[in-house]
C-alpha positions in Angstrom: -0.7 -16.3 -28.2 -3.9 -16.9 -30.3 -4.0 -15.1 -33.7 -6.9 -12.7 -33.1 -7.3 -12.2 -37.2 -7.9 -16.3 -38.3 -11.2 -15.4 -39.9 -9.5 -12.3 -41.9 -6.4 -14.6 -42.9 -8.9 -16.8 -44.1 -10.7 -14.4 -46.4 -7.6 -13.1 -47.6 -6.1 -16.7 -48.7 -9.8 -17.5 -50.4 -9.2 -14.1 -52.3 -5.7 -15.1 -53.4 -7.0 -18.5 -54.6 -9.8 -16.9 -56.3 -7.5 -14.5 -58.1 -5.0 -17.3 -58.9 -8.0 -19.4 -60.5 -8.2 -17.1 -63.4 -11.9 -17.2 -63.1 -12.7 -13.8 -63.8 -14.8 -12.7 -67.0 -12.4 -9.9 -67.8 -8.9 -8.6 -67.2 -10.5 -5.7 -66.1 -12.6 -7.3 -63.5 -9.3 -9.2 -62.5 -7.5 -5.9 -62.0 -10.2 -4.5 -59.7 -10.4 -7.6 -57.5 -6.5 -7.5 -57.2 -6.5 -4.0 -56.2 -9.3 -4.8 -53.5 -7.3 -7.6 -52.3 -4.3 -5.3 -51.9 -6.2 -2.8 -50.1 -7.3 -5.5 -47.9 -4.1 -7.1 -47.2 -2.6 -3.7 -46.2 -5.6 -2.8 -44.0 -5.2 -6.1 -42.2 -1.4 -5.6 -41.7 -2.0 -2.1 -40.2 -4.8 -3.3 -37.9 -2.2 -6.1 -36.7 0.3 -3.4 -36.2 -2.2 -1.2 -34.2 -3.1 -4.0 -32.0 0.5 -4.9 -31.2 1.0 -1.2 -30.3 -2.0 -1.3 -28.1 -1.0 -4.3 -26.2 2.3 -2.8 -25.6 0.9 0.4 -24.5 -1.5 -1.5 -22.2 1.4 -3.2 -20.7 3.1 -0.1 -20.0 0.1 1.4 -18.5 -0.6 -1.9 -16.2 3.2 -1.4 -14.9 2.9 2.5 -14.3 -0.4 1.9 -12.7 1.1 -0.9 -10.3 4.2 1.3 -9.7 1.9 4.2 -8.8 -0.2 2.0 -6.4 2.8 0.8 -4.9 4.0 4.4 -4.3 0.8 5.4 -3.2 0.7 3.0 -0.3 4.1 4.3 1.1 4.9 7.4 3.0 7.4 9.5 1.1 9.1 11.1 4.1 9.5 8.0 6.3 9.4 5.0 3.9 7.0 2.9 5.5 3.2 2.5 4.6 1.0 5.5 5.0 -2.7 6.0 6.1 -4.1 4.9 2.6 -2.5 1.5 3.1 -3.7 1.3 6.7 -7.2 1.7 5.8 -7.1 -0.8 2.9 -5.0 -3.2 4.8 -6.7 -3.4 8.2 -10.0 -4.9 7.0 -8.1 -7.8 5.3 -6.2 -8.4 8.6 -9.3 -8.4 10.5 -10.7 -11.1 8.1 -7.6 -13.1 8.4 -7.5 -13.0 12.0 -11.2 -13.8 12.3 -11.1 -17.0 10.1 -8.0 -18.1 12.0 -9.5 -17.3 15.4 -6.3 -15.5 16.3 -5.6 -12.5 18.3 -4.4 -9.2 16.5 -2.8 -6.3 18.3 -2.4 -2.7 17.2 0.0 -0.1 18.6 -0.4 3.6 18.3 2.8 5.8 18.7 2.8 9.6 19.3 6.2 11.6 19.3 6.1 13.6 22.4 5.9 17.2 22.1 6.8 17.1 18.3 5.4 20.7 17.7 7.8 22.1 20.2 10.5 19.9 18.6 9.8 21.5 15.1 9.6 25.0 16.8 12.7 24.7 18.6 15.0 23.0 15.8 13.1 23.6 12.4 10.8 21.7 10.5 13.7 20.1 8.6 14.9 18.7 11.8 11.3 17.6 12.5 11.4 15.6 9.2 14.7 14.0 10.4 13.0 13.1 13.7 10.1 11.5 11.6 12.4 9.6 9.4 14.4 8.3 12.4 11.3 7.0 14.3 10.1 5.6 10.9 13.5 3.5 10.9 12.9 2.5 14.3 9.5 1.2 13.6 10.7 -0.7 10.3 13.5 -2.3 12.2 11.1 -3.7 14.9 9.2 -5.8 12.6 10.7 -9.1 12.7 7.7 -11.0 11.2 6.9 -10.8 7.6 3.2 -10.5 8.7 3.6 -7.2 10.7 3.6 -3.8 9.3 3.8 -0.3 10.5 2.3 2.9 8.9 2.5 6.6 9.2 -1.0 7.4 10.6 -0.8 10.9 10.2 1.6 13.9 11.3 3.7 12.5 14.1 1.6 9.5 14.8 2.3 6.0 13.6 0.6 2.6 14.2 1.9 -1.1 14.1 -0.4 -4.2 13.0 0.7 -7.3 14.5 -1.1 -10.3 13.7 -1.0 -13.5 15.9 -0.4 -11.2 18.9 -2.0 -10.3 22.3 -1.8 -7.7 24.4 1.2 -8.7 26.3 3.0 -9.4 23.0 2.3 -5.9 22.0 3.3 -4.2 25.2 6.6 -6.0 25.1 7.2 -4.6 21.4 5.9 -1.3 22.3 8.5 -1.1 25.3 11.4 -2.1 23.1 10.3 0.6 20.4 9.9 3.1 23.3 13.6 2.3 24.5 15.1 2.3 21.0 13.7 5.6 20.2 14.8 7.0 23.6 18.2 6.1 22.5 18.1 7.9 19.4 20.8 10.7 19.0 19.9 13.2 16.1 22.9 15.0 14.7 23.4 18.1 16.6 23.3 21.4 14.8 25.8 23.5 16.8 23.0 25.1 18.7 23.8 23.5 22.0 20.4 22.4 22.7 19.5 19.1 23.8 17.6 16.9 21.5 15.7 13.9 23.0 13.1 12.0 21.5 10.4 10.2 23.3 7.0 8.8 22.5 3.7 7.9 24.1 2.2 4.4 22.9 -1.2 2.8 23.3 -1.7 -0.9 23.0 -4.8 -3.0 22.2 -5.6 -6.7 21.0 -8.5 -8.8 20.6 -9.7 -12.0 19.0 -12.0 -10.6 16.0 -15.7 -11.5 16.3 -17.7 -11.2 13.2 -20.2 -8.9 15.1 -17.4 -6.3 15.7 -16.2 -4.1 13.3 -12.2 -3.7 13.0 -12.7 0.1 13.6 -13.2 -0.5 17.4 -10.1 -2.1 17.9 -8.5 1.2 16.4 -10.7 3.1 18.7 -9.5 1.2 21.6 -5.7 1.5 20.9 -6.3 5.3 20.3 -8.0 5.6 23.7 -4.9 4.0 25.3 -2.8 6.3 23.6 -4.8 9.1 24.7 -4.5 7.9 28.3 -0.6 7.5 27.8 -0.4 11.3 26.7 -2.9 12.4 29.4 -0.6 10.5 32.2 2.3 12.7 31.2 3.7 11.3 28.2 6.8 9.2 27.7 4.8 6.1 28.8 3.0 3.1 27.6 -0.6 2.1 28.3 -2.7 -0.7 27.5 -6.4 -0.7 26.4 -9.0 -1.2 29.1 -11.8 -1.5 26.7 -13.8 -4.6 26.2 -14.7 -4.8 22.8 -18.4 -5.5 22.3 -20.8 -5.5 19.3 -22.6 -2.3 18.7 -26.5 -2.7 19.5 -28.7 -3.3 16.4 
């Protein structure tokens, strides 16, 4: 590690040589100079300690900041990423796909009749439902580049780089089947618990003149069609992404 106080150390050494030379006109002058040199030495030592303390504090703050950044990108309830991560990651994914000239797919998933589920079984059980769905989505990600996020409320989104519409559809179908097979622990009420989802799928090869938000919009529109068609189904986007007129 580079010494930040080389110049100050040289001044101190020069002062010690001058003091040892005995070239002072009087003993009083020598005593005063020795006192100044001792004060300078103590001040340099204190400054070194403060710099070391500052470095340690900076390291701790940096670690805490990194941990906070990680936590702020995760949804506390489901354990997958959150909307903040989605908004930060999507532009990067879009640029990567644009550079690679590769297709990128999105799947938007909405838990069917989640409000009724909450009203019937209670909000704690609604949280259990969300965690179960989040676990299915996390388990569906087989490639390191794929990721899922809780988009908001009972809505989730999956980003699948290097995936076309048909590939996204196959994954959405698997997810829907796995979620439908979930069996939340009964609470003794005798009420039937069934979790189903609606999903929208869209994919495109990015174009530099098309913003990534259009892919999100197309996926959301496909999800809306799935819900309008009775829910518990999957719809592919019918929207052709085109650049907005200047």
